[in-house]
C-alpha positions, -999 to 999 in steps of 0.1 A, spaced: 160 -726 19 126 -736 31 142 -771 42 168 -754 62 142 -732 79 122 -762 87 153 -777 99 164 -741 122 131 -742 135 128 -780 148 157 -781 163 157 -749 191 196 -752 201 202 -746 164 186 -712 170 200 -707 203 236 -712 187 232 -689 162 220 -659 187 250 -666 211 272 -664 179 257 -632 171 265 -617 205 299 -629 207 307 -616 175 294 -581 187 313 -584 222 347 -589 197 334 -561 176 327 -539 208 365 -547 225 386 -551 196 405 -523 207 415 -546 235 432 -572 211 460 -551 207 484 -575 226 517 -549 224 527 -559 256 539 -517 263 502 -509 258 481 -512 292 448 -503 297 446 -464 302 437 -447 331 458 -430 360 454 -459 385 451 -486 360 484 -504 370 476 -499 408 445 -515 406 455 -544 382 488 -547 403 474 -583 418 473 -596 384 511 -585 376 524 -600 410 506 -633 409 517 -637 368 552 -635 379 550 -657 412 532 -684 388 552 -680 358 583 -682 383 568 -707 411 540 -723 395 523 -714 429 496 -680 438 511 -657 460 498 -650 496 512 -618 499 521 -586 479 554 -568 494 556 -540 468 531 -516 477 531 -495 507 537 -514 539 525 -549 521 490 -563 506 472 -597 508 476 -611 476 444 -628 477 421 -618 506 423 -583 501 393 -556 486 407 -548 454 425 -580 447 407 -606 423 431 -634 423 401 -661 435 380 -648 403 389 -671 377 378 -645 348 397 -623 362 432 -642 368 434 -672 346 443 -649 316 472 -628 335 488 -663 348 495 -677 309 498 -643 293 509 -616 316 498 -593 336 494 -563 309 480 -588 283 457 -609 307 439 -582 318 432 -570 280 417 -604 274 398 -606 305 382 -575 292 372 -591 263 359 -622 285 340 -601 303 321 -582 276 315 -614 259 303 -625 292 277 -599 297 264 -600 266 258 -639 272 247 -630 305 220 -606 290 206 -633 266 202 -655 293 181 -633 314 159 -629 281 157 -670 280 153 -677 318 121 -653 312 105 -670 282 113 -638 260 115 -644 225 145 -641 202 144 -604 193 143 -595 228 169 -616 242 196 -605 213 184 -566 220 193 -570 254 228 -588 252 237 -560 226 228 -531 248 241 -545 280 278 -552 260 274 -511 252 261 -500 286 278 -465 292 295 -470 326 310 -506 320 322 -491 285 332 -458 309 347 -474 339 371 -502 319 378 -475 292 392 -448 321 415 -479 338 387 -485 366 390 -525 360 372 -541 388 343 -509 385 342 -521 353 345 -559 349 322 -567 380 291 -551 362 293 -582 339 276 -605 370 245 -580 371 226 -602 346 234 -632 360 227 -622 394 191 -608 381 186 -639 362 193 -661 393 169 -644 416 142 -643 391 149 -676 379 139 -689 418 108 -688 417 104 -692 380 117 -722 385 107 -733 419 122 -769 417 151 -764 400 188 -762 421 205 -746 391 186 -709 398 197 -712 435 235 -721 426 236 -694 399 226 -668 421 250 -677 449 277 -686 426 273 -650 407 273 -629 439 306 -647 449 322 -640 416 311 -607 420 329 -603 450 357 -618 445 366 -598 412 381 -572 434 349 -554 438 332 -551 472 311 -519 463 283 -540 440 278 -564 463 254 -547 488 232 -529 457 232 -565 444 220 -581 473 195 -553 478 180 -556 441 180 -596 449 160 -589 485 134 -561 461 128 -590 440 126 -620 466 100 -596 483 76 -597 453 78 -635 451 74 -644 488 50 -620 503 13 -615 490 -6 -586 512 -41 -587 511 -66 -560 518 -102 -580 521 -92 -594 547 -60 -575 559 -33 -604 556 -1 -609 549 13 -643 536 47 -654 532 54 -679 503 84 -702 530 95 -725 501 107 -699 481 119 -677 510 138 -703 518 153 -708 484 166 -673 485 181 -677 523 200 -707 512 214 -686 478 224 -663 494 241 -683 524 257 -702 494 269 -673 485 282 -660 517 299 -697 519 320 -691 485 332 -658 494 342 -663 531 376 -671 523 383 -633 514 350 -616 531 357 -631 568 395 -620 564 387 -582 551 360 -580 576 385 -594 608 413 -570 596 391 -541 586 401 -518 615 438 -521 604 427 -507 570 438 -469 567 432 -433 544 399 -451 536 379 -420 545 340 -418 548 323 -399 521 303 -375 531 307 -345 504 278 -359 486 273 -350 443 239 -337 436 226 -342 401 196 -323 382 175 -345 383 159 -341 346 189 -342 332 201 -372 349 169 -390 334 180 -379 301 218 -389 301 204 -429 304 191 -420 268 214 -395 253 250 -399 247 262 -372 267 286 -373 295 266 -360 327 287 -325 339 321 -315 343 337 -323 377 324 -357 380 336 -394 381 323 -397 343 331 -436 342 296 -436 366 283 -408 352 283 -416 319 250 -437 320 237 -438 285 218 -470 270 199 -467 244 187 -438 220 158 -415 228 141 -418 195 138 -454 201 130 -452 240 104 -423 240 77 -439 216 78 -469 237 67 -448 267 48 -425 249 34 -431 214 27 -470 222 25 -471 258 27 -502 277 -14 -508 280 -27 -546 273 -38 -540 237 5 -534 229 20 -551 256 18 -590 260 41 -606 284 55 -640 276 44 -652 311 14 -630 325 12 -644 358 49 -640 368 54 -613 345 30 -594 366 61 -578 391 84 -569 364 74 -533 363 68 -529 400 106 -545 407 121 -526 376 109 -492 382 110 -495 421 149 -503 419 157 -480 391 142 -450 418 163 -465 443 196 -465 427 190 -436 408 182 -413 434 209 -430 454 231 -424 426 221 -386 418 223 -376 453 187 -364 457 174 -394 480 170 -379 513 167 -414 529 201 -429 520 214 -395 530 202 -397 566 215 -432 565 250 -423 553 252 -395 579 240 -419 607 256 -459 598 290 -458 595 293 -485 577 270 -473 551 292 -445 548 325 -468 536 300 -470 502 317 -436 489 312 -419 456 273 -429 453 275 -422 419 284 -455 413 246 -469 419 241 -455 384 255 -481 371 228 -506 386 201 -480 371 213 -482 342 209 -517 341 175 -515 353 166 -495 320 177 -522 299 159 -544 316 129 -526 314 133 -517 276 139 -555 263 108 -565 284 90 -537 268 101 -549 234 92 -585 240 56 -574 252 56 -552 221 67 -579 196 40 -603 212 13 -577 208 19 -570 175 28 -601 157 22 -632 182 -13 -627 197 -28 -609 168 -43 -634 142 -31 -626 109 -51 -637 76 -36 -669 63 -37 -651 25 -3 -643 10 -15 -603 17 -17 -611 51 15 -628 55 33 -603 39 21 -575 60 34 -598 95 64 -599 77 68 -561 68 57 -555 102 82 -578 118 107 -568 98 101 -533 101 107 -536 142 136 -558 136 153 -529 114 145 -503 139 159 -521 170 193 -531 148 193 -492 143 190 -485 175 214 -506 187 237 -494 160 234 -456 173 245 -466 210 277 -483 196 282 -453 171 275 -428 201 301 -445 223 319 -417 245 343 -436 269 357 -470 251 386 -491 241 414 -469 252 450 -482 258 477 -464 267 517 -468 265 532 -476 298 560 -448 303 593 -463 289 613 -437 312 598 -449 346 607 -485 327 643 -474 318 649 -461 352 638 -487 372 659 -510 351 689 -489 358 681 -491 395 675 -529 397 712 -531 379 729 -511 399 718 -534 433 706 -566 417 701 -584 450 689 -558 474 655 -555 487 646 -516 474 624 -489 483 616 -463 464 595 -429 468 572 -419 438 544 -400 437 520 -414 412 502 -443 407 501 -446 369 540 -460 373 533 -491 398 541 -521 367 576 -516 361 585 -514 403 565 -550 408 580 -567 379 615 -553 387 606 -563 425 615 -528 435 589 -515 470 572 -483 459 569 -469 495 542 -447 495 512 -448 473 483 -436 492 459 -464 480 418 -462 495 429 -494 518 458 -492 530 473 -512 562 480 -500 590 495 -530 609 495 -536 646 502 -507 666 541 -509 684 542 -512 718 579 -506 725 581 -472 704 554 -448 707 561 -429 668 551 -444 631 580 -458 618 557 -470 585 561 -437 569 596 -429 571 610 -416 538 630 -444 518 669 -447 506 656 -443 470 633 -412 455 622 -411 417 610 -372 410 579 -370 389 577 -334 388 601 -304 391 581 -292 423 598 -321 440 633 -311 437 631 -282 465 618 -303 492 639 -335 478 673 -314 487 656 -304 521 648 -341 530 683 -349 523 681 -368 489 709 -359 460 704 -369 427 724 -400 415 747 -384 388 751 -416 364 712 -427 366 693 -421 332 679 -384 328 640 -385 340 608 -380 321 611 -354 294 595 -327 316 617 -332 342 652 -315 344 672 -339 365 679 -378 368 658 -402 376 672 -412 408 676 -391 439 696 -411 468 690 -405 505 728 -416 526 713 -415 557 678 -437 554 670 -463 573 665 -497 562 636 -511 551 646 -538 576 666 -534 606 680 -538 642 680 -516 670 691 -519 707 661 -517 729 674 -495 751 682 -470 726 648 -471 707 631 -464 739 650 -432 743 650 -422 710 628 -397 691 612 -389 660 624 -398 632 643 -420 643 683 -416 628 698 -444 613 733 -440 631 714 -465 659 700 -490 636 719 -518 616 701 -526 579 693 -563 576 699 -570 541 700 -608 543 
């Protein structure tokens, strides 16, 4: 036993391998619910199928042709399959499992991979900063359990959840640039992590993480002296940060430039003006207590729990981070950590809670910033910073009570050291277990709507080669339509392409009702009859709570593609009547 311990001590990589194995196994434990590969089970959530539709479509095309699609024609007016705000076809962690396993099961594998990735990222952040094993493992475990990452994925917001896995990698790159001033990997890590974050189908967190990088860069590049008053900039480190940001921009340019150029063609993305203001004290309490913040909020953002109160409060009050109780791994380099973490936490927590007047003023006066709707999402960054500060505090406390003191080399002194160290490890383990057992939103899968699938299959069987358009007033059953190459005519997506304005007909034809309608509620039926729809008698029955056929047909609907004589189009009113059009069916 002693020889084994000596071997582990002399071979640091074996210790690292053991720590990472522990992190990976814990991530697999926390995501075991997603490892159910029944193809009829998908992520829980009203919008889950729509948000993951890029994977469903890319997998369909890839498995049938061996290529990736440029265009997705089956949602609304069509969408770019690659350079689109919610698409993640260019992110390997998000798309590769779906290409080979299909969209439904591939997404589950991607979720598991992302929790492994975020756990390793937390461990790596601690390693890059010279922390000990306990703090590295603690950070990796807590970041796997982070409330709003678990909550976002658990409620089906795939992109908003999995992109949080890049937070520790980006922060590690930002801190590694001054920590390892001659290394290239730090610049590459920061740039690659930012690019992967953007390409994972979520442009939302790019703003907040770039702000975090800039706050970090300011502390390591700018030196303010009061006697005499002067300002000095470390140009070498500043250039490395600039190089990383420029490289990140280059890596994401294929998607980012196209989205920016076509932004004026995107509609239905209203500016966010209805701020939700949190009670600050209760909002802060939510970081250390496993309760959903309040009703009426987006719970996947407001669920910020990261560590139990009985563990956090003693760190601050009973064992304050004074010199005697906190010994950092690298005193000179670590000095800004508290300031970076606390300033960034105050910024993102007040932003997310709706209590920052400067941010509110900026939203009111900067139109581009107002596109970052649902400010509660900034709480996801604040919760990450809480984990970072707790882990840093744990490492400093561990060094203060176990590394710096000169314990007597007597047997009694070594026993005391072992008991203190073992006690600290036990407390940390209980805290992690407490968070694990207190999770509120996690691991949800739900069965795909079988009645919708039956209905779509029936409709496709009646028209095996036609381009079919269907109106369906929900987000939750897009997968059967995409699988069967049927267009969902109206979905009301946040980013809905308007297209170029017509110069030969003054009205918008893109919202014309399609030939088929699949009712979701009985309330639809009277309106359907008014619009000229009639139930298709031999179609299957709709869902059990709807007393009608699942397919309704509109006889005089205009075809998705059609020709019309120019002179008749110019003289026509709105809506355009099908009698003057000729359908294109080829």
